[in-house]
N, C-alpha and C positions, 0 to 999 in steps of 0.2 A: 503494500499500500503505499503512496506517495501522495505527498501533499504539495501542492505549488501555490506560492502567495505572489500576488502582484506588489511589486514595489514601485511607487509613483516616483522615487528618486532616480532621475535620469543618469547620475553619476555611476549607479550600481553598476550598469553594464560595462563601463569604463574601468570601475575598480572592484572585480569579483572579491568575494569575501576570501580570504586566507583559509586555506583547508590542510596544514600540514599533517595534522593526524590522520585524516582521511587519505591522503596521498600516501603516507607512510604505509598505511593499512592495506592499501592496493598493491604498493610495491612488495609487502611481507606476503602476502597471499599469491602473487606472482611468483615470487622467489621459492615459496613451498608448493607450488603447481597445485594451488587449490581454488576453488570458484571465488571470484571477486565478492566483496562483501555486498548485502542488500541492507539498506538504510530504509527504515520505517519511521514516520512522524506520528506521535499520539499526543492527544489534547485531552485536557480535564478542565471542565467548566469550574470555576472557582467564584461564587458570588456573581457579580456582573463582569468578570473578565475570565479569559482562557489562558490555561497555562500550557506550555508546549514542551515536549522532550522528544526523545529519539531512541530508537533500537537498533542495533546493527545484527545481523544473522550471518555467520560463517559456518560453514559444514553443519547447518542445522542447530547450532547453538547460539542463542540470543543473548546478548550484551545489551543492557538498559543503561541510559545516561544517568549518573549520580543526581542530576538535578532537574529542575522545571525551569523554563525560560518564558520571557516575554515573546510573544509571536514575531518581533522584529529580529530576535536572536535565534532564528531556527537552527542557523549554521553553527552557532556554539553547541546546541544539543547534539548535533551530529558529530561535532568534534570531541564532544565529552565520551560518547559512545565508542568512537573510533579509538580513542586513547585506552579505554578500557579493554577493548578487544585486542589492540595492539600488545598491550602488556601481557595478556595471556598467551598470545603467540611468541612473544620474545623473551620472557622471563625464564632462565635456566632453573630447572628442577621443578617446572610445573607440568610435566609431560602427563601427568595423571588427569589432569583437566584439559588437555589440549584435544581438539578434535582432529588434530594430524597426529595419526599414528605412525610408529616407527620413523620419525623424520627428527633432525637436530632442531631444537629451538633457540639457537643462539644468534638470531638475525639481528644485526645492528648495523 
């Protein structure tokens, strides 16, 4: 499931949001020869406002962002989820939690 928001800021196209964690996660998935991550945007109505967060799925395992964000900060939610997923893939000694079996998990 993907949610796209229109941004009336004309400068947004000229300066796309930085995605270092998402880029690193894509590179790690390519390195380990596993399917690219799939991001999902989720929302929660809170009073008169809506809070937004993100999940990323890698090899059937879901990693949820730690925080909820204002709608204008959806990229931060995706970065948060990507950071968690990347840390799982790249932290030595976490092989038991990894969706990638029998592979070295020391990508950095």
